[in-house]
C-alpha positions as CSV (number, residue, x, y, z in Angstrom):
1,L,-75.0,-15.2,88.0
2,V,-75.2,-11.7,86.4
3,G,-76.2,-13.1,82.9
4,A,-74.6,-15.4,80.4
5,N,-75.0,-12.9,77.6
6,R,-72.9,-10.2,79.3
7,P,-69.2,-9.8,78.6
8,C,-67.0,-11.3,81.3
9,Q,-65.3,-8.0,82.1
10,A,-68.7,-6.7,83.2
11,L,-68.3,-8.8,86.4
12,R,-65.5,-6.5,87.5
13,T,-67.9,-3.4,87.5
14,V,-70.5,-5.1,89.6
15,T,-70.3,-4.7,93.4
16,S,-70.4,-7.7,95.6
17,H,-73.6,-6.5,97.1
18,E,-75.2,-6.5,93.6
19,V,-73.9,-9.9,92.9
20,C,-75.4,-11.3,96.1
21,C,-78.7,-9.6,95.4
22,E,-78.8,-11.0,91.9
23,F,-77.9,-14.5,93.3
24,L,-80.7,-14.4,95.8
25,R,-83.2,-13.3,93.1
26,Q,-82.1,-16.2,90.9
27,L,-82.2,-18.6,93.8
28,A,-85.7,-17.4,94.7
29,N,-86.9,-17.9,91.1
30,V,-85.5,-21.5,91.1
31,L,-87.1,-22.3,94.4
32,S,-90.4,-20.8,93.2
33,V,-90.3,-23.0,90.1
34,C,-89.5,-26.1,92.3
35,G,-92.3,-25.2,94.6
36,R,-94.7,-25.0,91.8
37,L,-93.6,-28.4,90.5
38,V,-93.9,-29.9,94.0
39,S,-97.4,-28.4,94.3
40,L,-98.3,-29.8,90.9
41,H,-97.0,-33.2,91.8
42,L,-98.9,-33.2,95.1
43,Y,-102.0,-32.1,93.2
44,I,-101.7,-34.9,90.7
45,E,-101.2,-37.4,93.5
46,H,-104.3,-35.9,95.2
47,I,-106.3,-36.3,92.0
48,Q,-105.1,-39.9,91.6
49,V,-106.1,-40.7,95.2
50,L,-109.5,-39.2,94.6
51,H,-109.9,-41.4,91.4
52,I,-108.9,-44.5,93.3
53,K,-111.2,-43.6,96.2
54,H,-114.1,-43.2,93.8
55,T,-113.4,-46.1,91.5
56,P,-116.8,-47.8,90.9
57,N,-117.5,-50.9,92.9
58,M,-116.1,-53.9,91.1
59,E,-117.7,-56.7,93.1
60,T,-121.3,-56.9,91.8
61,P,-121.9,-57.3,88.0
62,L,-123.5,-54.2,86.5
63,S,-126.2,-56.2,84.9
64,S,-127.6,-57.1,88.3
65,S,-126.6,-54.1,90.4
66,V,-128.1,-51.5,88.0
67,K,-131.7,-50.8,88.7
68,Q,-132.5,-47.3,87.4
69,V,-131.1,-46.1,84.1
70,A,-131.1,-42.4,83.1
71,I,-131.2,-41.5,79.4
72,V,-129.7,-38.1,78.5
73,G,-130.1,-37.3,74.9
74,T,-133.4,-38.6,73.4
75,G,-132.8,-38.6,69.7
76,V,-132.6,-41.7,67.5
77,I,-130.0,-43.4,69.6
78,G,-131.3,-42.3,72.9
79,S,-134.8,-43.5,72.2
80,G,-133.4,-46.8,71.1
81,W,-131.4,-47.1,74.3
82,A,-134.6,-46.3,76.3
83,A,-136.7,-48.9,74.6
84,L,-134.0,-51.6,75.0
85,F,-133.3,-50.9,78.7
86,L,-137.1,-51.0,79.3
87,A,-137.4,-54.3,77.4
88,K,-134.7,-55.8,79.5
89,G,-136.4,-54.9,82.8
90,Y,-134.7,-51.7,83.9
91,D,-136.4,-48.7,85.4
92,V,-135.8,-45.9,82.8
93,V,-136.1,-42.1,83.2
94,A,-135.3,-39.7,80.4
95,Y,-134.3,-36.1,80.3
96,V,-136.2,-33.9,77.8
97,R,-135.8,-30.2,77.3
98,S,-139.3,-29.2,76.4
99,E,-142.8,-30.6,75.5
100,R,-141.8,-30.6,71.9
101,S,-138.7,-32.7,72.5
102,E,-140.7,-35.0,74.7
103,K,-143.2,-35.6,71.9
104,T,-140.4,-36.3,69.5
105,F,-138.9,-38.7,72.0
106,R,-142.1,-40.6,72.5
107,E,-142.6,-41.0,68.8
108,G,-139.0,-42.3,68.4
109,L,-139.5,-44.6,71.4
110,A,-142.6,-46.1,69.8
111,L,-140.7,-46.8,66.6
112,A,-137.8,-48.3,68.4
113,H,-140.0,-50.5,70.5
114,N,-141.7,-51.8,67.3
115,N,-138.3,-52.7,65.9
116,L,-137.4,-54.5,69.1
117,I,-140.6,-56.5,68.9
118,A,-139.9,-57.5,65.3
119,R,-136.5,-58.7,66.4
120,G,-137.9,-60.7,69.3
121,L,-136.2,-58.5,71.9
122,A,-139.3,-56.8,73.3
123,K,-143.0,-57.7,74.0
124,E,-146.1,-55.8,72.8
125,S,-147.2,-55.8,76.4
126,D,-144.2,-53.6,77.4
127,D,-145.7,-50.4,78.9
128,L,-143.8,-47.5,77.4
129,T,-145.5,-45.1,79.8
130,K,-143.2,-46.7,82.5
131,I,-140.4,-44.6,81.0
132,R,-140.7,-41.3,82.9
133,S,-139.8,-38.0,81.2
134,V,-138.4,-35.1,83.3
135,Y,-137.4,-31.6,82.4
136,N,-134.6,-31.3,84.9
137,L,-131.2,-33.0,84.4
138,A,-130.4,-33.2,88.1
139,E,-133.8,-34.9,88.7
140,C,-133.1,-37.3,85.8
141,V,-129.7,-38.5,87.0
142,G,-130.0,-37.8,90.7
143,K,-131.0,-41.4,91.7
144,A,-129.6,-43.3,88.7
145,D,-127.3,-46.3,88.9
146,F,-126.4,-45.9,85.3
147,V,-126.5,-42.9,82.9
148,Q,-126.5,-43.4,79.1
149,E,-125.6,-40.1,77.4
150,S,-126.4,-39.7,73.7
151,V,-126.5,-36.0,73.0
152,I,-125.3,-34.6,69.7
153,E,-121.8,-35.2,68.5
154,D,-120.7,-31.6,69.3
155,L,-117.6,-31.4,71.6
156,T,-118.6,-28.4,73.5
157,T,-122.2,-29.6,74.1
158,K,-121.2,-33.1,75.0
159,Q,-118.5,-31.9,77.4
160,A,-120.9,-29.5,79.1
161,V,-123.7,-32.2,79.5
162,V,-121.3,-34.8,80.7
163,R,-119.9,-32.4,83.2
164,E,-123.4,-31.7,84.6
165,I,-124.2,-35.4,84.7
166,D,-121.0,-36.0,86.7
167,E,-122.0,-33.1,89.0
168,F,-125.5,-34.4,89.8
169,A,-125.2,-38.2,89.5
170,P,-124.6,-40.3,92.7
171,E,-121.1,-41.3,93.4
172,H,-121.7,-45.0,92.5
173,A,-123.3,-44.2,89.2
174,I,-121.6,-45.2,85.9
175,I,-121.8,-42.6,83.1
176,A,-121.6,-44.2,79.6
177,S,-121.3,-41.9,76.5
178,S,-122.6,-43.0,73.1
179,S,-120.1,-40.8,71.5
180,S,-119.7,-41.8,67.8
181,F,-116.2,-40.4,67.1
182,L,-115.0,-38.4,70.1
183,P,-112.5,-40.3,72.3
184,L,-113.2,-40.7,76.0
185,L,-110.4,-38.3,77.1
186,L,-112.1,-35.5,75.3
187,V,-115.6,-36.4,76.4
188,A,-114.6,-36.4,80.1
189,A,-112.1,-33.5,79.9
190,R,-114.3,-31.0,81.8
191,A,-115.7,-33.4,84.4
192,R,-114.6,-32.4,87.9
193,R,-116.0,-34.9,90.5
194,H,-115.3,-38.4,89.3
195,P,-114.1,-38.4,85.6
196,N,-112.9,-42.0,86.0
197,R,-116.5,-43.3,86.1
198,I,-117.1,-41.8,82.6
199,M,-116.8,-44.4,79.9
200,T,-117.5,-45.0,76.2
201,A,-120.4,-47.2,75.1
202,H,-121.0,-46.6,71.4
203,P,-123.7,-48.7,69.6
204,T,-124.7,-49.0,66.0
205,L,-128.4,-48.3,66.7
206,P,-129.9,-50.2,69.6
207,Q,-133.3,-50.6,67.9
208,W,-131.7,-51.9,64.7
209,D,-128.6,-53.9,65.7
210,A,-127.3,-55.6,68.9
211,F,-123.8,-54.2,68.9
212,C,-121.8,-52.0,71.3
213,E,-118.2,-51.1,71.6
214,V,-116.9,-50.1,75.1
215,Y,-113.9,-48.4,76.6
216,A,-113.1,-47.3,80.1
217,P,-110.1,-45.9,82.0
218,T,-108.9,-49.4,83.0
219,P,-109.2,-52.8,81.5
220,E,-111.2,-54.0,84.6
221,L,-113.7,-51.2,84.2
222,T,-114.0,-52.0,80.4
223,A,-114.7,-55.6,81.1
224,R,-117.3,-54.6,83.8
225,L,-119.0,-52.3,81.3
226,A,-119.0,-55.0,78.7
227,E,-120.8,-57.3,81.0
228,L,-123.7,-55.0,81.3
229,Y,-124.2,-54.7,77.6
230,E,-123.5,-58.3,76.9
231,G,-125.2,-59.9,79.9
232,G,-127.8,-57.3,80.7
233,L,-128.8,-56.2,77.1
234,G,-127.8,-59.3,75.0
235,M,-125.5,-57.3,72.7
236,D,-122.3,-58.3,70.9
237,V,-119.6,-56.3,72.6
238,V,-116.1,-55.1,71.4
239,E,-113.8,-54.3,74.4
240,M,-111.5,-51.6,73.1
241,K,-107.9,-51.6,74.5
242,R,-107.1,-48.0,73.4
243,Q,-109.0,-44.9,72.4
244,H,-109.4,-44.2,68.7
245,W,-111.2,-41.5,66.7
246,G,-114.4,-43.2,65.6
247,H,-113.6,-46.2,67.9
248,V,-113.7,-49.4,65.8
249,L,-117.0,-49.5,64.0
250,N,-117.1,-46.0,62.8
251,A,-113.4,-46.0,61.9
252,L,-114.1,-48.9,59.5
253,Y,-117.3,-47.3,58.3
254,L,-115.6,-44.0,57.6
255,S,-112.9,-45.6,55.5
256,L,-115.5,-47.3,53.4
257,S,-117.7,-44.2,53.1
258,S,-114.7,-42.0,52.2
259,M,-113.5,-44.3,49.5
260,S,-116.9,-44.6,48.0
261,Q,-117.1,-40.8,47.8
262,V,-113.7,-40.7,46.2
263,L,-114.7,-43.2,43.6
264,V,-117.8,-41.2,42.7
265,Q,-116.2,-37.8,42.7
266,T,-113.3,-39.0,40.5
267,G,-115.7,-40.6,38.0
268,V,-114.7,-44.2,38.5
269,A,-118.4,-45.2,39.0
270,D,-121.7,-43.6,39.8
271,S,-123.5,-43.9,43.1
272,P,-125.9,-46.7,42.1
273,S,-122.9,-48.8,41.0
274,I,-121.1,-48.1,44.2
275,E,-124.2,-49.3,46.1
276,V,-124.1,-52.6,44.1
277,A,-120.5,-53.2,44.9
278,M,-121.0,-52.4,48.6
279,R,-124.1,-54.7,48.7
280,H,-122.0,-57.6,47.5
281,L,-119.2,-56.8,49.8
282,G,-121.7,-56.8,52.6
283,R,-123.0,-60.2,51.5
284,L,-119.5,-61.7,51.5
285,L,-118.8,-60.3,55.0
286,I,-122.0,-61.8,56.3
287,A,-121.4,-65.1,54.7
288,A,-117.8,-65.3,55.8
289,D,-118.9,-64.3,59.4
290,K,-115.2,-64.0,60.4
291,F,-113.1,-61.6,58.3
292,G,-109.7,-63.2,59.0
293,E,-110.9,-66.8,58.5
294,G,-113.1,-65.8,55.6
295,S,-110.1,-64.2,53.9
296,V,-108.1,-67.4,54.1
297,A,-111.1,-69.7,53.2
298,I,-112.4,-67.7,50.3
299,L,-109.6,-65.5,48.9
300,G,-106.8,-68.0,49.7
301,G,-108.8,-71.1,48.9
302,G,-108.2,-72.4,52.4
303,S,-104.4,-71.7,52.3
304,K,-102.8,-69.1,54.6
305,E,-99.7,-69.1,52.4
306,A,-101.8,-68.3,49.3
307,T,-103.5,-65.5,51.2
308,L,-100.2,-63.9,52.2
309,Q,-98.9,-64.3,48.6
310,L,-102.0,-62.4,47.3
311,M,-101.4,-59.6,49.9
312,T,-97.8,-59.4,48.8
313,H,-98.6,-59.1,45.1
314,I,-101.2,-56.4,45.9
315,V,-98.7,-54.3,47.9
316,T,-95.8,-54.6,45.5
317,G,-98.1,-53.9,42.5
318,A,-99.7,-50.8,44.1
319,P,-97.1,-48.2,43.0
320,M,-97.3,-49.2,39.4
321,A,-101.1,-49.6,39.4
322,I,-101.7,-46.2,41.1
323,S,-99.3,-44.4,38.8
324,T,-101.0,-46.0,35.8
325,C,-104.5,-44.8,36.9
326,M,-103.1,-41.2,37.3
327,V,-101.6,-41.3,33.8
328,A,-104.8,-42.7,32.3
329,R,-106.7,-39.7,33.7
330,V,-104.5,-37.0,32.2
331,L,-103.0,-38.4,29.0
332,P,-104.7,-39.7,25.8
333,G,-104.3,-43.3,24.9
334,F,-101.6,-42.9,22.3
335,L,-99.4,-41.1,24.9
336,A,-100.5,-43.1,27.9
337,R,-99.3,-46.5,26.6
338,P,-95.6,-45.6,26.0
339,Y,-95.6,-43.6,29.3
340,V,-97.0,-46.6,31.2
341,R,-94.2,-48.8,29.7
342,F,-91.7,-46.3,31.0
343,L,-93.4,-46.4,34.4
344,Q,-93.3,-50.1,34.5
345,F,-89.5,-50.0,33.9
346,L,-89.2,-47.3,36.5
347,W,-91.1,-49.3,39.2
348,S,-89.6,-52.7,38.3
349,P,-87.1,-52.7,41.1
350,V,-90.0,-52.9,43.6
351,G,-90.2,-56.6,42.7
352,L,-86.9,-57.1,44.3
353,F,-88.5,-56.3,47.7
354,R,-91.2,-58.9,47.3
355,G,-89.6,-61.2,49.9
356,L,-89.4,-58.4,52.4
357,V,-93.0,-57.4,51.7
358,Y,-94.1,-61.0,52.3
359,K,-92.3,-61.0,55.7
360,V,-93.9,-57.7,56.7
361,S,-97.3,-58.9,55.5
362,A,-96.9,-62.1,57.5
363,W,-95.9,-60.1,60.6
364,A,-98.7,-57.6,60.2
365,S,-101.4,-60.3,59.7
366,K,-100.0,-62.5,62.5
367,P,-102.6,-61.4,65.1
368,M,-105.4,-62.1,62.7
369,F,-104.1,-65.4,61.4
370,A,-102.3,-66.8,64.5
371,S,-105.3,-68.7,66.0
372,L,-106.8,-69.9,62.7
373,D,-107.2,-73.6,62.1
374,T,-106.1,-74.0,58.4
375,S,-106.3,-77.8,58.4
376,P,-108.0,-79.1,55.2
377,E,-110.9,-80.6,57.2
378,H,-111.7,-77.4,59.0
379,M,-111.4,-75.2,55.9
380,K,-113.7,-77.5,54.0
381,E,-116.3,-77.3,56.9
382,F,-115.9,-73.5,57.1
383,Q,-116.3,-73.1,53.3
384,A,-119.5,-75.2,53.5
385,G,-120.8,-72.8,56.2
386,V,-120.0,-69.8,54.1
387,L,-121.9,-71.3,51.2
388,R,-125.0,-72.0,53.3
389,R,-125.0,-68.4,54.7
390,M,-124.5,-67.0,51.2
391,C,-127.5,-69.0,49.9
392,A,-129.6,-67.7,52.7
393,V,-128.5,-64.1,52.2
394,E,-129.3,-64.3,48.4
395,K,-132.8,-65.7,49.1
396,I,-133.5,-62.8,51.5
397,A,-132.1,-60.3,49.0
């Protein structure tokens, strides 16, 4: 009670009154901590009750219940959203900060509308003046059923804007953020009223491509949000099951972009050559249509077994291949060749793990390959479809 670090004999010099006082002080500290924990627990329960109480209505589909859409952030993405929502029959109001930003928004809106017309998603008769511009955020979102936020990808700015939207928007309104990389938990971190109605809805570019990836606090809300973009806007939708930096699309894009920069900076190839390689990779992805099935049909010749064997050889050969590239960068040829032979001897035991690597590859690719029909008839039909699409792509190119 007096203190664990004090000598035991010190207890004999302390009066019983001091011991009792010290005991009471320690007991008070413990009770204080427990009280704070109880208060925190009650506060968390209170917040959870508030979240449940204000969970958006799940009965009516969003595509039919949403009438007025507020656009906050009127850059390239925001103007694309505004044009698409208008083309699909929604009442659209946009928040602009000044006359200059309104002019920029109107110019971007006209370009986005032209793109949608070319893609058959809008009509020339669509009246862009129906999209109202307001200079007050509260006025913009005050009567909205749905808010599409697309401000710059700056955490502080986005959090501040989302917080204000949550403050001014009606309780029933859904707030969707077009955040390119920031996860939902960060975007909604400063919202006070109903953070559970804030969701992620990240597109490529609405005026250029019909894609959107969505994520919400619950799977039910995610599916509900997906219905709006799929049923109401006619987009291909990816329903994310977990938050991820860059979501799905930008995470894939970032890996491709980063590696292309590495290849250029390390002198493997120049930028025009990288563009050629990426163009042909894009053609193959378009022709294959489905990455998993395309990998089996094209790379594996229609055999899942052959595809897994290829993956196994790539993985087991990686240590030797990477080491060889490093040696080739720093050593002249007459020194590199004997050193590479030494490296090959050094890495040769890796081949002993080929069976294990095959099993790991099969386990890792199971979600992608599990539902594939690898029957010869289906693979032959799929390969014929790939060839037709490739011929069409080459004609366009």
